[in-house]
N, C-alpha and C positions, 0 to 999 in steps of 0.2 A: 575512549573516542571510539565512535563506530566507524571504519573504514571500508568503503565499499567501492564501485566504480561510478553510479549513478544514484544520486540520491533525489528521489520523486516526493516530491511536496504534495500530498492530497491522494487518497486512497482509497478516491471511485474508480470507476468502472474505466476510466482512460488511463488512470494510472497503471490500474492492474495489468491493463493490456499489453503497456508499455514495457513492464516486465517480462510478458512471453517473447515480444519481440526483441528486445535488449538480451534475452538469456540465448536464443538464437546466435547471436553474435559471440557469445560468453562473457557477455558482461553483467556484472552482479548489481542488484539493486536492493536499496533499504528506503523504506517509505514512511513517511513522518504524516501523522492526522491528528486534527484537533480533536476528531469524534473517537468515541473509544472503541469503535470496531471497522474493519475494513468495508468498504462498500459505499459510502459518502451519500447524498440524498438518497441512493436505491436503497439503503439499509434502514437508513434512519427515518426520512419523511413517509416514502410509500412502498414499501417493501412488497405490498399486494397488487402494487398499479401495474395492470399489462402494458406490455412497451410492443409494439407494431414494425417500426423498423429496423429491427436486428436482425442481418442477412443470415439465411437459412433457417429462421424461427417465425413463421406466419404471429405468432404471440408468444412471449416469454414475460411472466413477471418478474418484478425489478430483483426482487430477493434472490430467485433463481438462477437470474443472470449473475449476479455477482458471486453465487455460490459455483458454478460453472465456471467464470473466469479465475477465481479462489483454484479452482481445481487444473486449472489450465497452467497457473502461474507457477503450481506445485513441486515440478521437477526442476525447478530454477532457484528454490530454496530462497526466496525473498525474507529480507527482514524485515519488521514494522517497529516501528515508535509511534502507539496509539493513546490519545485523551492527552496530547502534548502539541499545541500549536506552535508552529516554527516564527521563530522572535526574532532574530538576527542571523544576518551571511555578513562574512569577511573574506577577503581573498589573500592568500599565504603566498608566500615568496616564490614557492614552487608552483604557482598557477593552479595551487586547488583551492577549493571551499571549504570552509567549516560553518556549519548551519547549527545553530543553538537555538533549542527549543524553551520555551516558557517555563520548563521545570529543570533547566541547564544543562539537559543529555546534548550530547555535542555528535556529529559527524562531519566527517570529511570525505571529499571526493574530488575527482578534477570537474564530472559535470552534475551540473543542476537542474533536472525537470520538474517546471511547477504546475502541477496538472490541477490546481487547486477549487476546481471546477467555477463555482460563483466566489470563492474566498471562504476566509474563515465562517463559521457559523456559529451565533450566537444565539442564545433561545430568547422568544418573544417572550416577554413577562407580562402577567395580570399586571391593571393600573392601581396595585394595591398599596397604600401610602407605606407602608412599615414592611413591606415583603424583603428589604435585605439584609433586617436585623435576623431573620429567621432560616435564611440561606447555612445550607448543612448543619441546620438546628431542627430538621424535620421540612423542608420544605428543597424539593430537588426538580429540576427542570429536563433532566434526561436520567433515567432507569441504567446504573450500568451494572448493580449486583441486585438480583433480585431478593435475595436472601436477607439484606436488612429490612424487608419489610415482612420478614417472617411473624406471625402473630402479632402484627402490627394493624391499627386501623387506617386505611389511605383512602383519602379523596383524591379523585383522578379530574382534572377538567381538560375538556375538549370534544373534538367530533369527528375527529379524524382516523386515518389507521392506528398512529400510535396510542393514540387515548384507548381503542376499543379494542386492540390486541394485547395491550398492557394488563386491561381490566380481566381480560378473558383469561388471560395466563395467570395472576396473582389469585383468583378465583378460584379457575378449575383443578390449579395443582395445591390449593387451599394452603398458600403461601402466608396471604396477609386474614388477618382474624376477621376482618372487615373491608370490604370495596364499594366505595360509593363514586358512580362516576356522574359528575355534574355536566351538563351542556344547556349552551344559550338556547338552544333551538329543538324543535319537537324531529326535526330531521339530521340524520348523519352523512358527512362527506366521505365516510369509509366505505369498503368494500362491504357489497350487500351481504354475504356469507358470515361477516362480522358482526354487520349490524343485527340478523336476525339471532344469532348465537347472543348477544348481548340482551336481547328481547326476551329470549328463552331463560337463559339463566337470573334475567329479572324477575318473572315469572316462579322461577323455582325458588327463588330468594337466596341465590348464590351473590346476587350483584344488587345493590340498592341503587337505582337510575333516577336523576333529578333533571327532567327536562325543563326549559323555558326557564333556567335560571342561572345566576355567576354565583362565583365566589367573590365576594367584595370585602370581605376582612378575615383577619388572622389575629389569634392569642394567646399567649402563653406564660408563664414565669420564665424560666431558663431555656425551654424549647418549646416547638409547636403541642398545643392540648386542646383546641378548636379551630372550626373555622366558622366565618358566617356566610349563608348561602341566602343570596336575596332572590325571591321566586316572583314572576312577573307577575301572580295572583295573590300568592299566599303571603307575600311579603319576605321579611328576613326569618332566618331559620339557622338554629345555631346546631351544628355539627360538630361531634367529640372525635377528633383526630390526631394521629400520631406522627403523619405524613400528609401533606398536601404536594401533588403533582403536575403541576399546570403543564399540559404538552399541547401548546397552540403552534407548535411547528417552531424552525429556525431561520433567523434572519442574516442573510451573506452581506461580508464587506470583505476588502481585499487585506484588512488589518496591518500587520507589521510591514508584510509584503510592499506595501506602497511605499515606504522608506528604504528600500533597498538600492535606490538608483538606477530604478528599469523606466522605459519611458510609456507612459499611461497616459490610456486615453479612455475617457468615459467609464471611470472604475473597470478597466481592464489592460492586460498588458500588451503593448504593440509588437508584432514579430515579422521577421522576414518569412513570407511563406515558402521558398524554397527548400528553408529548414526547419521553420519555426522558431528560430535561433531568436535572441532580445537583442538589446544595444551592449548588453555586455557578455563579451566570448565567452561560452561554458555554460552558459545559462538559456535554458530552451523555456518554453511556454506553451502548453497542448492542451486543447480543450474548451472548455467555456471559460478559463481566465484571461484567452488572450482576445485579440481582437486584430482585423485588417479588413482590407475589401471585401465584399461578399459574405463574410463571414456566417456560417451557418452554426447555431447553437444544439449542434446532435451529437448523440454518443459514436453516431457512425463517423463524423467527422474525426471526433477527437482520435479514434482509432486510427485512422489515416495520417493525423501529424502526430502523434507517438510514434508510427512507424518509420516515417522520412526522417523524424529528430534523432533515434537512435542509430541511424545509417551516419548521419553527421555525426552523432557524439561519436563511434566508431575510430570516424576519419582522425577525430580531434583528440583522442587518445593515444590510437597508433597511427600515428602520420607515417610510419617506415611501413607501413601492411596496406595489402592492397585487398580490399574486402567486393569477394566476388559473391554477387546473391545467390543462395542455394533455394532451392523448392524444398519443401518440407515433404511434399509427393513423394520425393527422390530420396531426400537425405533423412527424414525422419525427424524425431523431437531426440536431442541427444542433453539433457539435462545435466546437472551439475555433479 
């Protein structure tokens, strides 16, 4: 059982900044996220996408923002349970909450803050009839450990930053024996620098690029052995492969959170804008996962919501104490 002051469900930018604000009040946090690394969409979907509305940064890449937030939270030593979606929540007799993940990891705290962004992310799977039969037998939708592709033949499908970046990574570091990138268009949605690098590596032979094509079939005995690529002009091409990694992004849903007794409206959690509390005392919802009148889905707004929520959480945990706002310019940052 992992015990803390605040359980934060969602390790995206709003959840990470909330760790900082809670730390200023000497409240410890533990974050739970279904993704294998902190950062939410900023890390998983568009790490190289520039963001222009973060105060003090005329432009900052999403991945850099997460790195900065991780550095900012470091003095307060947050705990992380990553790669495990929160499954259930129960209230104890002493008014604490036990949150259990899909893998059975349990956490207990008097406060739960749901900062799940748009919810649990599930991979967008290509429409291949027997694809489930090869999951974990050569088909992966998220790359967690690049080393499993050491000396393997890898087919990556997609046209965004994830597909481009992982193709470059596996080929440039000579991890995979062969990297084949398949994309249904001749143009890419990813960062221009990454697109150019893939083109350069294709010309040098480091990456095999097949555009205007889709992976339409897979096969193998006990595990994946080949994929069938259907080209718009050349028809079907059989490509030998040990791994097929379709990186088509992730689709959000509230997932199990929708069954927790919270008031839901249009796939979001209704909150009181006084402190972003939900209809269950002790549970708050901050960031894109919540809804209220005039809601704006901006990281900036999520930072504000998390800041007010931890002030309310402090009063909930310590009703006998008076919290006097102390400016960091005067008080500094005193970590744990």
